[in-house]
N, C-alpha and C positions, 0 to 999 in steps of 0.2 A: 240555406234552412235559412228561411227565418225558425223562431223561437223566441216565446213568452219565460222568464223563471222570473223567481221571488228573492228574492236581495234585501237583508236584512237597510236603514238608512243609514249609518255610521258605513257599513262597507263602498254601497252604493256610490255617497261623495267621496271617497277615496279613490272610487273606481274610474268616474269622472275626474280628480282633482292632476290624478296620475297620468293618463289621458291625456287632457290638453299637455299638463308639460314633455310629457312624451312628446304628441302630437303627429298622434294614432285617434282613430274613433272608437268609439270606446266598443264599439262591434270587432275590431282588430284585437283593442285588449283585451277580451272579451273572450277570446277565439284561441292566445297565444299561452294565456294561464291556464284554460285548460288545456290540453298542449302538455306543453309544461308537465302540467298535474297529471294526467296522461301519461306519458314519459319517465316521470320518476316513480311511480305505481307501477312499469314498465317495467324497471328496474332492478328494482326495489325488490320485485319478483325474482328474478329470474337469481339477488343475491343469496332472498329464499333456499330455493332449490339447492342452490350454491352449497353455500351454509348447509342443511341436510344431506347430503353429496358425504361431502367434507363430515358429518359425526361422524358415516357411517362407516368413513371405507381414510384409515390414513394417512396421507397426503406424500406421498414421497419424491425428495429430494434428490437427485444426482449429485454424489456425494465431493468432485469438485467447484460445484455447483453456491455450495456449503462454504466448501470452509473458502471456496474469496469473497462469500455473502460479512462468513465472520473472517476476514483478513482486514478486508473496507473499514467494520466496522471497529479495528484495533488502530488504524493507524487514522481517518477519517476523523473527528472533530464533530463533538456534539453540535447540533445543531438547533430552536427554539423557537417554533415562530413567533414575535410579537404582536400577538392581538389585535393591539390597540399603537401599535408603529404599523402592521401591514411591515411589518420586517423582523430577520435576520438577528440574533442574537444568539453571545449565546451565554452556555447555561453555565450557572455559580460555581458547582462541581464540576461540568468539565476544566472552566478556567484554574479550575485550582487544578483539577489534572493533571492541564499541558504545562505548568509552570518550573524550568530545571529545578 
């Protein structure tokens, strides 16, 4: 389906540069971007609907599952993601807590 859309000049330039870098056509770039946007919207809608359900009705977790979850939190060291390095690191509070 062919269509015409208007986009700001700067957005058009960024799209052109990105399409060249990715070695895809402008049409392919726009179609991919729209598809990803629509998928994200659909996912957000599902999340919103689930949030509404859980606001009205409290979730019940099996007692043994709940105990296992708590147990794993007590045994496993806490890990944090350092977004600057995209790696895992131990947080200062957990490092101090894990010292004998």
